[in-house]
HTML snippet that shows the backbone in 3Dmol.js (N, CA, C, O; Angstrom):
<script src="https://3Dmol.org/build/3Dmol-min.js"></script>
<div id="view" style="width:600px;height:400px;position:relative"></div>
<script>
const pdb = `
ATOM      1  N   MET A   1     -20.176   0.033  33.079  1.00  0.00           N
ATOM      2  CA  MET A   1     -21.264  -0.739  33.695  1.00  0.00           C
ATOM      3  C   MET A   1     -20.736  -2.076  34.212  1.00  0.00           C
ATOM      4  O   MET A   1     -21.123  -2.528  35.290  1.00  0.00           O
ATOM      5  N   THR A   2     -19.862  -2.698  33.448  1.00  0.00           N
ATOM      6  CA  THR A   2     -19.345  -4.010  33.865  1.00  0.00           C
ATOM      7  C   THR A   2     -18.578  -3.902  35.175  1.00  0.00           C
ATOM      8  O   THR A   2     -18.701  -4.766  36.044  1.00  0.00           O
ATOM      9  N   LEU A   3     -17.777  -2.831  35.320  1.00  0.00           N
ATOM     10  CA  LEU A   3     -17.011  -2.661  36.555  1.00  0.00           C
ATOM     11  C   LEU A   3     -17.944  -2.501  37.745  1.00  0.00           C
ATOM     12  O   LEU A   3     -17.687  -3.053  38.815  1.00  0.00           O
ATOM     13  N   ILE A   4     -19.019  -1.753  37.568  1.00  0.00           N
ATOM     14  CA  ILE A   4     -19.973  -1.539  38.664  1.00  0.00           C
ATOM     15  C   ILE A   4     -20.581  -2.876  39.082  1.00  0.00           C
ATOM     16  O   ILE A   4     -20.714  -3.159  40.273  1.00  0.00           O
ATOM     17  N   ILE A   5     -20.947  -3.692  38.100  1.00  0.00           N
ATOM     18  CA  ILE A   5     -21.546  -5.000  38.405  1.00  0.00           C
ATOM     19  C   ILE A   5     -20.549  -5.860  39.182  1.00  0.00           C
ATOM     20  O   ILE A   5     -20.924  -6.526  40.147  1.00  0.00           O
ATOM     21  N   LYS A   6     -19.291  -5.848  38.768  1.00  0.00           N
ATOM     22  CA  LYS A   6     -18.280  -6.647  39.462  1.00  0.00           C
ATOM     23  C   LYS A   6     -18.123  -6.176  40.905  1.00  0.00           C
ATOM     24  O   LYS A   6     -18.009  -6.994  41.818  1.00  0.00           O
ATOM     25  N   LYS A   7     -18.116  -4.851  41.115  1.00  0.00           N
ATOM     26  CA  LYS A   7     -17.980  -4.320  42.475  1.00  0.00           C
ATOM     27  C   LYS A   7     -19.164  -4.749  43.327  1.00  0.00           C
ATOM     28  O   LYS A   7     -18.999  -5.139  44.483  1.00  0.00           O
ATOM     29  N   VAL A   8     -20.361  -4.675  42.750  1.00  0.00           N
ATOM     30  CA  VAL A   8     -21.562  -5.068  43.497  1.00  0.00           C
ATOM     31  C   VAL A   8     -21.491  -6.542  43.869  1.00  0.00           C
ATOM     32  O   VAL A   8     -21.842  -6.917  44.988  1.00  0.00           O
ATOM     33  N   GLU A   9     -21.039  -7.383  42.939  1.00  0.00           N
ATOM     34  CA  GLU A   9     -20.937  -8.815  43.218  1.00  0.00           C
ATOM     35  C   GLU A   9     -19.950  -9.065  44.352  1.00  0.00           C
ATOM     36  O   GLU A   9     -20.202  -9.904  45.216  1.00  0.00           O
ATOM     37  N   LYS A  10     -18.822  -8.341  44.359  1.00  0.00           N
ATOM     38  CA  LYS A  10     -17.845  -8.521  45.432  1.00  0.00           C
ATOM     39  C   LYS A  10     -18.448  -8.113  46.769  1.00  0.00           C
ATOM     40  O   LYS A  10     -18.276  -8.812  47.767  1.00  0.00           O
ATOM     41  N   ASN A  11     -19.158  -6.978  46.795  1.00  0.00           N
ATOM     42  CA  ASN A  11     -19.772  -6.512  48.039  1.00  0.00           C
ATOM     43  C   ASN A  11     -20.833  -7.494  48.516  1.00  0.00           C
ATOM     44  O   ASN A  11     -20.925  -7.767  49.713  1.00  0.00           O
ATOM     45  N   LEU A  12     -21.634  -8.028  47.602  1.00  0.00           N
ATOM     46  CA  LEU A  12     -22.662  -9.006  47.982  1.00  0.00           C
ATOM     47  C   LEU A  12     -22.003 -10.246  48.566  1.00  0.00           C
ATOM     48  O   LEU A  12     -22.514 -10.833  49.519  1.00  0.00           O
ATOM     49  N   GLY A  13     -20.880 -10.643  48.003  1.00  0.00           N
ATOM     50  CA  GLY A  13     -20.162 -11.811  48.519  1.00  0.00           C
ATOM     51  C   GLY A  13     -19.714 -11.580  49.947  1.00  0.00           C
ATOM     52  O   GLY A  13     -19.839 -12.469  50.790  1.00  0.00           O
ATOM     53  N   LYS A  14     -19.187 -10.379  50.233  1.00  0.00           N
ATOM     54  CA  LYS A  14     -18.752 -10.054  51.595  1.00  0.00           C
ATOM     55  C   LYS A  14     -19.943 -10.058  52.537  1.00  0.00           C
ATOM     56  O   LYS A  14     -19.863 -10.597  53.641  1.00  0.00           O
ATOM     57  N   VAL A  15     -21.038  -9.465  52.111  1.00  0.00           N
ATOM     58  CA  VAL A  15     -22.237  -9.405  52.954  1.00  0.00           C
ATOM     59  C   VAL A  15     -22.750 -10.810  53.237  1.00  0.00           C
ATOM     60  O   VAL A  15     -23.132 -11.117  54.366  1.00  0.00           O
ATOM     61  N   THR A  16     -22.761 -11.661  52.222  1.00  0.00           N
ATOM     62  CA  THR A  16     -23.240 -13.037  52.400  1.00  0.00           C
ATOM     63  C   THR A  16     -22.390 -13.766  53.424  1.00  0.00           C
ATOM     64  O   THR A  16     -22.922 -14.469  54.283  1.00  0.00           O
ATOM     65  N   ILE A  17     -21.064 -13.607  53.343  1.00  0.00           N
ATOM     66  CA  ILE A  17     -20.164 -14.262  54.297  1.00  0.00           C
ATOM     67  C   ILE A  17     -20.445 -13.761  55.710  1.00  0.00           C
ATOM     68  O   ILE A  17     -20.506 -14.557  56.647  1.00  0.00           O
ATOM     69  N   LEU A  18     -20.617 -12.447  55.871  1.00  0.00           N
ATOM     70  CA  LEU A  18     -20.903 -11.888  57.194  1.00  0.00           C
ATOM     71  C   LEU A  18     -22.217 -12.429  57.734  1.00  0.00           C
ATOM     72  O   LEU A  18     -22.308 -12.762  58.916  1.00  0.00           O
ATOM     73  N   VAL A  19     -23.231 -12.521  56.889  1.00  0.00           N
ATOM     74  CA  VAL A  19     -24.539 -13.036  57.326  1.00  0.00           C
ATOM     75  C   VAL A  19     -24.411 -14.488  57.773  1.00  0.00           C
ATOM     76  O   VAL A  19     -24.974 -14.872  58.798  1.00  0.00           O
ATOM     77  N   ILE A  20     -23.675 -15.298  57.011  1.00  0.00           N
ATOM     78  CA  ILE A  20     -23.498 -16.713  57.362  1.00  0.00           C
ATOM     79  C   ILE A  20     -22.774 -16.825  58.696  1.00  0.00           C
ATOM     80  O   ILE A  20     -23.192 -17.602  59.555  1.00  0.00           O
ATOM     81  N   TYR A  21     -21.698 -16.068  58.892  1.00  0.00           N
ATOM     82  CA  TYR A  21     -20.974 -16.095  60.158  1.00  0.00           C
ATOM     83  C   TYR A  21     -21.889 -15.689  61.303  1.00  0.00           C
ATOM     84  O   TYR A  21     -21.864 -16.313  62.363  1.00  0.00           O
ATOM     85  N   SER A  22     -22.699 -14.651  61.105  1.00  0.00           N
ATOM     86  CA  SER A  22     -23.618 -14.185  62.150  1.00  0.00           C
ATOM     87  C   SER A  22     -24.614 -15.279  62.508  1.00  0.00           C
ATOM     88  O   SER A  22     -24.884 -15.505  63.688  1.00  0.00           O
ATOM     89  N   LEU A  23     -25.164 -15.959  61.509  1.00  0.00           N
ATOM     90  CA  LEU A  23     -26.128 -17.035  61.769  1.00  0.00           C
ATOM     91  C   LEU A  23     -25.465 -18.179  62.530  1.00  0.00           C
ATOM     92  O   LEU A  23     -26.058 -18.728  63.459  1.00  0.00           O
ATOM     93  N   VAL A  24     -24.248 -18.543  62.148  1.00  0.00           N
ATOM     94  CA  VAL A  24     -23.532 -19.635  62.823  1.00  0.00           C
ATOM     95  C   VAL A  24     -23.266 -19.277  64.279  1.00  0.00           C
ATOM     96  O   VAL A  24     -23.501 -20.090  65.174  1.00  0.00           O
ATOM     97  N   ILE A  25     -22.771 -18.052  64.521  1.00  0.00           N
ATOM     98  CA  ILE A  25     -22.485 -17.610  65.894  1.00  0.00           C
ATOM     99  C   ILE A  25     -23.772 -17.586  66.710  1.00  0.00           C
ATOM    100  O   ILE A  25     -23.783 -18.051  67.850  1.00  0.00           O
ATOM    101  N   PHE A  26     -24.851 -17.055  66.153  1.00  0.00           N
ATOM    102  CA  PHE A  26     -26.145 -17.004  66.840  1.00  0.00           C
ATOM    103  C   PHE A  26     -26.613 -18.421  67.165  1.00  0.00           C
ATOM    104  O   PHE A  26     -27.126 -18.670  68.256  1.00  0.00           O
ATOM    105  N   PHE A  27     -26.438 -19.351  66.225  1.00  0.00           N
ATOM    106  CA  PHE A  27     -26.846 -20.744  66.407  1.00  0.00           C
ATOM    107  C   PHE A  27     -26.105 -21.361  67.591  1.00  0.00           C
ATOM    108  O   PHE A  27     -26.716 -22.027  68.427  1.00  0.00           O
ATOM    109  N   PHE A  28     -24.789 -21.141  67.666  1.00  0.00           N
ATOM    110  CA  PHE A  28     -23.991 -21.696  68.760  1.00  0.00           C
ATOM    111  C   PHE A  28     -24.366 -21.055  70.091  1.00  0.00           C
ATOM    112  O   PHE A  28     -24.409 -21.744  71.111  1.00  0.00           O
ATOM    113  N   LEU A  29     -24.639 -19.749  70.104  1.00  0.00           N
ATOM    114  CA  LEU A  29     -25.022 -19.074  71.344  1.00  0.00           C
ATOM    115  C   LEU A  29     -26.341 -19.627  71.869  1.00  0.00           C
ATOM    116  O   LEU A  29     -26.485 -19.851  73.070  1.00  0.00           O
ATOM    117  N   VAL A  30     -27.299 -19.849  70.981  1.00  0.00           N
ATOM    118  CA  VAL A  30     -28.609 -20.371  71.399  1.00  0.00           C
ATOM    119  C   VAL A  30     -28.459 -21.791  71.947  1.00  0.00           C
ATOM    120  O   VAL A  30     -29.057 -22.124  72.970  1.00  0.00           O
ATOM    121  N   ASN A  31     -27.670 -22.624  71.281  1.00  0.00           N
ATOM    122  CA  ASN A  31     -27.494 -24.011  71.730  1.00  0.00           C
ATOM    123  C   ASN A  31     -26.641 -24.085  72.994  1.00  0.00           C
ATOM    124  O   ASN A  31     -26.771 -25.021  73.782  1.00  0.00           O
ATOM    125  N   GLY A  32     -25.766 -23.094  73.184  1.00  0.00           N
ATOM    126  CA  GLY A  32     -24.864 -23.113  74.333  1.00  0.00           C
ATOM    127  C   GLY A  32     -25.591 -22.892  75.650  1.00  0.00           C
ATOM    128  O   GLY A  32     -25.118 -23.334  76.697  1.00  0.00           O
ATOM    129  N   GLU A  33     -26.747 -22.205  75.614  1.00  0.00           N
ATOM    130  CA  GLU A  33     -27.417 -21.889  76.871  1.00  0.00           C
ATOM    131  C   GLU A  33     -28.410 -22.964  77.280  1.00  0.00           C
ATOM    132  O   GLU A  33     -29.057 -22.843  78.320  1.00  0.00           O
TER     133      GLU A  33
END
`;
const viewer = $3Dmol.createViewer("view");
viewer.addModel(pdb, "pdb");
viewer.setStyle({}, {cartoon: {color: "spectrum"}});
viewer.zoomTo();
viewer.render();
</script>
């Protein structure tokens, strides 16, 4: 069970980073126009 939790935490971390990058890129695109 502990290993599964650790894997989930790692995946959530990757997803969070991708979401933040997407928001930043979207923010710059909106301000750029």
